[in-house]
Every structure is written in structure tokens, then in C-alpha cells.
ROGU-454144 format. One record per atom (N, C-alpha, C, O): x, y, z. Coordinates in steps of 0.05 Angstrom, whole numbers, padded with zeros to 5 digits, always signed. Layout:
N
XYZ/...
END
This chain:
198
+02490+02504+01916/+02467+02517+01903/+02442+02500+01905/+02421+02510+01912/+02445+02474+01900/+02423+02456+01901/+02412+02455+01930/+02387+02454+01934/+02430+02454+01949/+02421+02452+01977/+02406+02478+01985/+02387+02476+02000/+02416+02501+01976/+02402+02526+01982/+02374+02526+01970/+02355+02536+01984/+02371+02516+01946/+02344+02515+01933/+02326+02496+01948/+02302+02502+01952/+02337+02473+01956/+02321+02454+01972/+02312+02466+01998/+02289+02463+02005/+02330+02479+02012/+02323+02492+02037/+02301+02513+02033/+02282+02515+02049/+02304+02529+02012/+02285+02550+02006/+02257+02538+02000/+02237+02548+02008/+02257+02516+01985/+02232+02502+01979/+02219+02491+02003/+02195+02493+02007/+02235+02479+02021/+02224+02468+02046/+02212+02491+02063/+02191+02488+02075/+02227+02513+02065/+02217+02536+02080/+02191+02547+02069/+02173+02554+02084/+02189+02547+02043/+02164+02556+02030/+02141+02539+02037/+02119+02549+02043/+02144+02513+02038/+02123+02495+02044/+02115+02496+02074/+02091+02492+02081/+02134+02503+02092/+02128+02504+02120/+02114+02530+02129/+02102+02531+02150/+02115+02550+02112/+02103+02576+02120/+02073+02575+02116/+02063+02564+02096/+02058+02585+02135/+02029+02584+02134/+02017+02601+02113/+01996+02594+02102/+02029+02624+02107/+02016+02644+02089/+02020+02637+02059/+02010+02651+02042/+02035+02616+02053/+02039+02609+02025/+02017+02593+02013/+02016+02588+01988/+01998+02584+02029/+01975+02569+02019/+01979+02539+02017/+01962+02524+02007/+02002+02529+02028/+02008+02501+02027/+02000+02487+02053/+02005+02463+02056/+01988+02501+02072/+01979+02489+02097/+02000+02488+02119/+01994+02477+02141/+02024+02499+02115/+02044+02499+02136/+02051+02471+02145/+02053+02453+02129/+02055+02468+02171/+02062+02442+02182/+02041+02421+02178/+02047+02397+02176/+02016+02429+02176/+01994+02410+02173/+01992+02400+02144/+01981+02378+02139/+02002+02415+02125/+02000+02407+02097/+01972+02408+02086/+01955+02423+02096/+01967+02392+02066/+01940+02391+02054/+01924+02368+02068/+01933+02346+02069/+01901+02375+02078/+01884+02355+02091/+01856+02359+02081/+01850+02376+02064/+01838+02342+02091/+01810+02345+02085/+01802+02335+02057/+01783+02345+02045/+01817+02316+02046/+01810+02305+02020/+01785+02288+02024/+01785+02268+02039/+01764+02295+02010/+01739+02280+02014/+01729+02267+01988/+01715+02246+01989/+01735+02279+01965/+01726+02267+01940/+01749+02265+01920/+01769+02279+01922/+01746+02247+01902/+01765+02243+01880/+01750+02238+01854/+01737+02218+01851/+01751+02258+01836/+01736+02256+01811/+01706+02253+01816/+01692+02239+01801/+01696+02265+01838/+01668+02263+01844/+01660+02240+01862/+01637+02238+01870/+01678+02222+01867/+01672+02198+01884/+01684+02203+01912/+01705+02214+01915/+01669+02194+01932/+01678+02196+01960/+01703+02179+01964/+01703+02155+01958/+01724+02191+01976/+01749+02176+01980/+01745+02153+02000/+01758+02132+01997/+01728+02157+02019/+01725+02136+02040/+01706+02114+02031/+01703+02094+02045/+01693+02117+02008/+01675+02096+01998/+01690+02071+01992/+01712+02072+01980/+01680+02047+01999/+01694+02022+01994/+01701+02018+01964/+01723+02008+01958/+01683+02026+01946/+01689+02023+01918/+01713+02040+01909/+01730+02031+01894/+01714+02065+01919/+01736+02083+01912/+01762+02072+01923/+01783+02072+01909/+01762+02062+01947/+01786+02052+01960/+01796+02027+01945/+01820+02023+01942/+01777+02010+01936/+01784+01986+01921/+01797+01994+01894/+01817+01982+01886/+01786+02014+01881/+01797+02023+01855/+01825+02034+01859/+01843+02029+01843/+01829+02050+01880/+01855+02061+01886/+01875+02039+01892/+01898+02041+01883/+01867+02019+01907/+01885+01997+01912/+01892+01982+01887/+01916+01975+01883/+01873+01977+01870/+01878+01962+01845/+01896+01979+01826/+01913+01968+01813/+01892+02006+01826/+01908+02023+01810/+01937+02023+01820/+01956+02024+01805/+01940+02022+01847/+01967+02020+01858/+01981+01994+01851/+02005+01994+01843/+01967+01972+01852/+01978+01946+01844/+01985+01946+01814/+02006+01936+01806/+01967+01958+01798/+01972+01959+01769/+01997+01976+01763/+02013+01969+01746/+02000+01998+01777/+02024+02015+01773/+02049+02000+01782/+02070+02002+01768/+02048+01986+01803/+02071+01970+01813/+02079+01949+01792/+02102+01947+01786/+02059+01934+01782/+02065+01913+01762/+02076+01926+01737/+02095+01915+01725/+02064+01948+01728/+02073+01961+01704/+02102+01972+01707/+02118+01970+01689/+02108+01982+01731/+02135+01993+01736/+02155+01970+01736/+02177+01973+01725/+02148+01947+01748/+02166+01924+01748/+02170+01914+01719/+02193+01907+01712/+02149+01913+01704/+02151+01904+01676/+02169+01923+01660/+02185+01914+01644/+02165+01949+01664/+02181+01968+01650/+02210+01966+01658/+02228+01966+01640/+02215+01963+01684/+02243+01960+01693/+02256+01935+01682/+02279+01935+01675/+02240+01913+01682/+02250+01887+01672/+02257+01890+01642/+02278+01880+01633/+02239+01903+01627/+02244+01906+01598/+02269+01924+01593/+02285+01918+01576/+02271+01946+01608/+02294+01964+01605/+02320+01950+01612/+02340+01954+01598/+02320+01935+01634/+02344+01922+01643/+02355+01902+01623/+02379+01897+01622/+02337+01890+01607/+02346+01869+01588/+02349+01880+01560/+02354+01864+01542/+02346+01905+01557/+02350+01917+01530/+02379+01928+01527/+02394+01928+01546/+02385+01937+01503/+02411+01949+01498/+02414+01974+01515/+02435+01980+01526/+02392+01989+01518/+02392+02013+01535/+02400+02005+01564/+02415+02020+01576/+02389+01983+01574/+02396+01974+01601/+02425+01967+01604/+02438+01972+01624/+02436+01954+01583/+02465+01948+01584/+02482+01973+01584/+02503+01974+01597/+02473+01993+01569/+02488+02019+01570/+02486+02031+01598/+02506+02042+01608/+02463+02030+01610/+02460+02040+01637/+02478+02025+01657/+02490+02038+01675/+02480+01999+01654/+02498+01984+01671/+02527+01992+01667/+02542+01996+01686/+02535+01996+01642/+02562+02006+01636/+02566+02034+01647/+02588+02040+01657/+02545+02050+01646/+02547+02077+01657/+02551+02077+01687/+02566+02093+01698/+02538+02058+01700/+02541+02056+01729/+02569+02045+01736/+02581+02055+01755/+02579+02026+01721/+02604+02013+01728/+02629+02027+01719/+02649+02028+01733/+02627+02039+01695/+02652+02052+01684/+02644+02074+01664/+02644+02070+01640/+02636+02097+01675/+02626+02119+01658/+02648+02129+01639/+02642+02134+01615/+02672+02131+01648/+02694+02141+01630/+02698+02122+01607/+02703+02131+01584/+02697+02096+01612/+02701+02077+01590/+02678+02078+01570/+02682+02075+01546/+02654+02083+01581/+02630+02085+01563/+02633+02110+01545/+02627+02109+01522/+02643+02132+01557/+02647+02156+01540/+02668+02151+01519/+02667+02162+01497/+02689+02136+01526/+02710+02129+01507/+02699+02113+01484/+02709+02114+01461/+02678+02097+01489/+02665+02081+01468/+02647+02097+01450/+02636+02087+01431/+02643+02123+01456/+02628+02141+01439/+02600+02147+01449/+02584+02160+01435/+02593+02138+01473/+02566+02144+01484/+02567+02170+01500/+02586+02175+01515/+02546+02186+01498/+02543+02210+01514/+02525+02203+01538/+02501+02199+01534/+02536+02202+01562/+02520+02192+01585/+02498+02212+01593/+02480+02204+01608/+02500+02237+01585/+02480+02257+01595/+02452+02250+01587/+02434+02253+01604/+02448+02241+01563/+02421+02234+01554/+02409+02210+01569/+02386+02210+01576/+02426+02191+01575/+02417+02167+01590/+02410+02175+01618/+02390+02166+01629/+02427+02191+01631/+02422+02200+01658/+02396+02216+01660/+02381+02213+01678/+02392+02234+01640/+02368+02250+01640/+02343+02233+01637/+02323+02238+01650/+02345+02214+01619/+02321+02196+01614/+02314+02181+01640/+02291+02181+01647/+02334+02170+01653/+02328+02154+01678/+02318+02173+01700/+02300+02165+01715/+02329+02197+01701/+02320+02216+01721/+02291+02224+01716/+02274+02225+01735/+02284+02230+01691/+02256+02237+01684/+02237+02214+01689/+02215+02218+01699/+02246+02190+01682/+02229+02166+01686/+02223+02162+01716/+02201+02156+01724/+02244+02165+01732/+02240+02162+01761/+02222+02184+01772/+02206+02178+01790/+02224+02208+01762/+02207+02230+01771/+02178+02225+01763/+02160+02231+01779/+02173+02213+01739/+02146+02207+01730/+02134+02185+01749/+02111+02188+01757/+02150+02165+01755/+02140+02143+01772/+02134+02154+01800/+02115+02146+01813/+02152+02172+01810/+02147+02183+01837/+02122+02200+01837/+02106+02200+01856/+02117+02215+01815/+02093+02232+01813/+02068+02215+01813/+02048+02221+01826/+02068+02193+01798/+02045+02175+01797/+02041+02162+01824/+02018+02159+01833/+02063+02154+01837/+02060+02141+01864/+02049+02161+01884/+02032+02154+01900/+02058+02186+01882/+02047+02207+01900/+02017+02212+01895/+02002+02217+01914/+02010+02212+01870/+01982+02216+01863/+01963+02194+01874/+01940+02199+01879/+01974+02170+01876/+01959+02148+01888/+01961+02147+01918/+01943+02137+01932/+01983+02157+01929/+01988+02156+01958/+01970+02175+01973/+01957+02167+01993/+01968+02200+01964/+01953+02220+01979/+01924+02214+01983/+01914+02216+02005/+01909+02206+01962/+01881+02200+01967/+01877+02176+01986/+01857+02176+02001/+01895+02158+01987/+01892+02134+02005/+01899+02141+02034/+01887+02130+02052/+01918+02159+02037/+01926+02167+02065/+01908+02190+02075/+01902+02191+02098/+01901+02208+02056/+01884+02231+02064/+01898+02255+02073/+01885+02275+02081/+01925+02256+02072/+01940+02279+02081/+01967+02279+02067/+01978+02258+02061/+01977+02302+02061/+02005+02305+02052/+02016+02330+02064/+02005+02352+02062/+02038+02327+02078/+02050+02350+02092/+02080+02351+02087/+02091+02332+02076/+02094+02373+02094/+02122+02376+02088/+02140+02354+02100/+02162+02350+02090/+02131+02340+02120/+02148+02319+02132/+02153+02296+02112/+02172+02281+02115/+02136+02294+02091/+02141+02274+02070/+02165+02280+02054/+02176+02263+02039/+02175+02305+02055/+02199+02313+02041/+02224+02312+02058/+02246+02321+02050/+02221+02301+02082/+02244+02299+02101/+02265+02279+02090/+02257+02261+02076/+02290+02283+02097/+02311+02264+02089/+02306+02235+02098/+02316+02217+02085/+02290+02232+02119/+02284+02205+02129/+02271+02188+02107/+02277+02164+02106/+02255+02200+02091/+02241+02185+02070/+02261+02173+02050/+02259+02150+02041/+02281+02190+02042/+02302+02181+02024/+02319+02159+02036/+02327+02140+02023/+02325+02163+02062/+02341+02143+02076/+02326+02116+02077/+02338+02095+02073/+02300+02117+02083/+02284+02092+02083/+02285+02078+02056/+02288+02054+02055/+02283+02093+02035/+02284+02081+02008/+02311+02068+02003/+02312+02047+01991/+02332+02081+02012/+02359+02069+02009/+02361+02043+02025/+02374+02024+02016/+02349+02042+02049/+02349+02018+02065/+02333+01996+02052/+02340+01973+02053/+02310+02004+02039/+02294+01984+02024/+02311+01969+02004/+02312+01945+02002/+02326+01985+01988/+02343+01974+01967/+02365+01957+01979/+02370+01934+01970/+02379+01967+01999/+02401+01953+02012/+02392+01927+02024/+02405+01906+02021/+02370+01928+02039/+02360+01904+02053/+02349+01883+02033/+02355+01859+02036/+02334+01892+02013/+02322+01874+01994/+02343+01862+01975/+02343+01837+01971/+02361+01878+01965/+02381+01868+01946/+02386+01888+01924/+02369+01893+01907/+02410+01899+01924/+02418+01919+01903/+02419+01905+01876/+02426+01881+01874/+02413+01920+01855/+02416+01909+01828/+02394+01889+01820/+02396+01875+01800/+02372+01888+01835/+02350+01871+01829/+02324+01888+01828/+02324+01910+01838/+02304+01877+01816/+02278+01891+01815/+02260+01883+01838/+02245+01899+01849/+02261+01857+01846/+02244+01847+01867/+02255+01855+01895/+02240+01857+01914/+02282+01857+01896/+02295+01863+01922/+02284+01888+01936/+02276+01885+01959/+02284+01911+01923/+02273+01935+01936/+02243+01931+01945/+02235+01942+01965/+02228+01917+01929/+02200+01912+01936/+02199+01895+01962/+02183+01901+01980/+02215+01874+01964/+02217+01858+01987/+02227+01874+02011/+02216+01872+02033/+02247+01890+02006/+02258+01907+02028/+02238+01927+02038/+02237+01932+02062/+02222+01939+02020/+02201+01958+02028/+02181+01944+02046/+02172+01956+02066/+02173+01920+02039/+02154+01905+02056/+02165+01899+02083/+02151+01902+02103/+02190+01891+02085/+02202+01884+02111/+02206+01909+02128/+02198+01909+02151/+02217+01930+02116/+02223+01955+02131/+02197+01968+02141/+02195+01976+02164/+02177+01969+02123/+02151+01982+02131/+02136+01965+02152/+02122+01976+02169/+02139+01938+02150/+02128+01921+02171/+02141+01927+02198/+02127+01929+02218/+02168+01928+02198/+02182+01935+02223/+02175+01963+02233/+02172+01967+02257/+02171+01981+02214/+02165+02009+02222/+02137+02010+02235/+02133+02025+02255/+02118+01995+02224/+02091+01995+02236/+02092+01986+02265/+02078+01997+02282/+02108+01965+02271/+02110+01955+02298/+02127+01973+02315/+02119+01980+02338/+02150+01982+02304/+02170+01996+02320/+02159+02024+02328/+02164+02032+02351/+02146+02038+02310/+02136+02065+02317/+02113+02064+02337/+02106+02085+02348/+02101+02041+02342/+02081+02039+02363/+02094+02031+02389/+02088+02043+02410/+02113+02012+02388/+02126+02002+02412/+02147+02021+02422/+02148+02027+02446/+02165+02030+02405/+02187+02047+02413/+02191+02070+02392/+02210+02070+02378/+02172+02089+02391/+02173+02109+02369/+02198+02126+02369/+02207+02134+02348/+02208+02132+02393/+02231+02150+02394/+02257+02137+02384/+02277+02151+02379/+02257+02110+02382/+02282+02096+02374/+02281+02086+02345/+02300+02073+02336/+02260+02093+02330/+02257+02082+02303/+02280+02091+02285/+02292+02074+02271/+02288+02116+02285/+02309+02125+02268/+02336+02113+02275/+02353+02107+02258/+02341+02109+02301/+02365+02095+02309/+02366+02066+02299/+02386+02056+02289/+02343+02053+02301/+02341+02026+02291/+02345+02025+02261/+02359+02007+02251/+02333+02044+02247/+02336+02045+02218/+02365+02048+02210/+02375+02035+02191/+02380+02067+02223/+02408+02071+02217/+02424+02046+02224/+02442+02039+02208/+02419+02033+02246/+02433+02008+02254/+02428+01986+02234/+02446+01971+02226/+02403+01984+02224/+02396+01964+02204/+02411+01968+02179/+02421+01949+02166/+02414+01993+02170/+02429+01999+02146/+02458+01991+02149/+02470+01980+02130/+02470+01998+02171/+02498+01991+02176/+02502+01960+02177/+02521+01950+02165/+02484+01946+02191/+02486+01917+02193/+02483+01904+02166/+02499+01886+02159/+02464+01913+02150/+02459+01902+02123/+02484+01907+02105/+02492+01889+02091/+02495+01931+02106/+02518+01938+02090/+02542+01921+02097/+02556+01912+02079/+02546+01916+02123/+02570+01901+02132/+02566+01870+02128/+02585+01857+02119/+02543+01860+02135/+02540+01831+02137/+02522+01819+02116/+02521+01794+02112/+02507+01835+02101/+02489+01825+02081/+02490+01842+02056/+02471+01855+02048/+02514+01843+02043/+02518+01863+02021/+02499+01858+01997/+02494+01877+01982/+02490+01834+01993/+02472+01828+01970/+02443+01827+01979/+02425+01819+01963/+02438+01834+02004/+02410+01835+02014/+02397+01808+02018/+02410+01787+02017/+02371+01809+02023/+02356+01785+02028/+02355+01767+02003/+02356+01743+02005/+02353+01780+01979/+02352+01765+01954/+02378+01749+01951/+02378+01725+01944/+02401+01761+01957/+02427+01747+01956/+02428+01724+01975/+02439+01703+01969/+02417+01728+01999/+02417+01707+02019/+02399+01684+02010/+02407+01660+02013/+02376+01690+01998/+02358+01669+01989/+02371+01653+01965/+02369+01629+01964/+02385+01668+01948/+02399+01655+01925/+02421+01636+01935/+02425+01614+01925/+02435+01646+01956/+02457+01630+01967/+02446+01604+01980/+02458+01583+01977/+02424+01607+01994/+02412+01583+02006/+02401+01564+01985/+02402+01540+01989/+02391+01575+01963/+02381+01559+01941/+02402+01543+01927/+02397+01521+01917/+02427+01553+01927/+02449+01540+01913/+02460+01518+01930/+02474+01500+01920/+02455+01518+01957/+02466+01498+01974/+02451+01472+01973/+02458+01452+01987/
END
């Protein structure tokens, strides 16, 4: 059912007569709250807002991870049945985390579009989700800084790879995910910690 709804939503966005711009998406963003998007001052404010959202998200994640709520989430991840046996209802916790992630994604999208100047249906492609999974795997699962580090590394490689060998980027991304899963299970953060202990 969920897959059918997702497909229907994607089809709706790709059709030209629905008002979403079809394959081209929304383009031609020129102002934001009355300010020109290309103006240096506006771009600086958008950049600072992006940094502020990133720092606030990290602080929120850090606070949640060290609270009782975060310990319940860890237990929910590791042993949901045991958590239910202890008297916790996991549905509320799952819903809260899902809504929180949706809010953060919405805010990130609101800052992304004015800076890039375009949003089209290709942004909803499965590749985007796969890239996010690779960020987490490469940087380090179970950490807050790991995915940030992984995002920097992967996007740096993407910038070079899509210019030098654009047709092979997805193959490289898949190979990177497999290599990291097999040989670097704790990601770059785990590797740095291991080197620090030696």
C-alpha cells in the first residue's frame, strides 16, 4: 500500500499539468521575503541559518541521546520486545522520532531550495536515501558527528566523481557502501577512535 502511494505521488509530481513543473520542477526563485536570493547578504544569511540549524540539530540530538528518553530509544532499537515487557509503549516513541525527523527534513528543505534555486522530482529519487545511508555508514553509526563527517566525505567525492566519471557515480556509491559495511563497520569515527587508543 505504501509503495503504491509513493508511486502515485511521484507520478503526480512528474506530470506537467499538475502545476508542479513536471521534470523541471520549481525553478526561477528570485526573491525570498522580498530580498534577492542572489544578493550576497541574502546568501550569507541563508548560510548562517543553515549552520545554526545544523548546530541546533546536533545539540538537540546530543541532549536527547543523553536523556532518559534517549535510553528508551536505544532500548527500543536493541530489544523492542523486552522494552514492551518492561511496560513501555514503543508507538509513541517511534511517532515522536518520526515527526522530529520530518520537521528537521522540512527545515533543511526550506533552506536548501533558495540556495540551490531549483527543486525537482529527482530529489525524491531513492538515490538520495541511499546516499544518506552511506553518510551514516561511512561516518559512523550510533554517533552524531559520524553522519556529518560521512556527508562531507561522500559529497566531496560526488563533486569530483560526477564531473570526472558521471556515469559511474552510482556504481561507486554502491561499492563504497559494501566496502564500508564489510571492512569498516564502525565507520571513520570508529577508525579514528581505534587509532587514538593505540
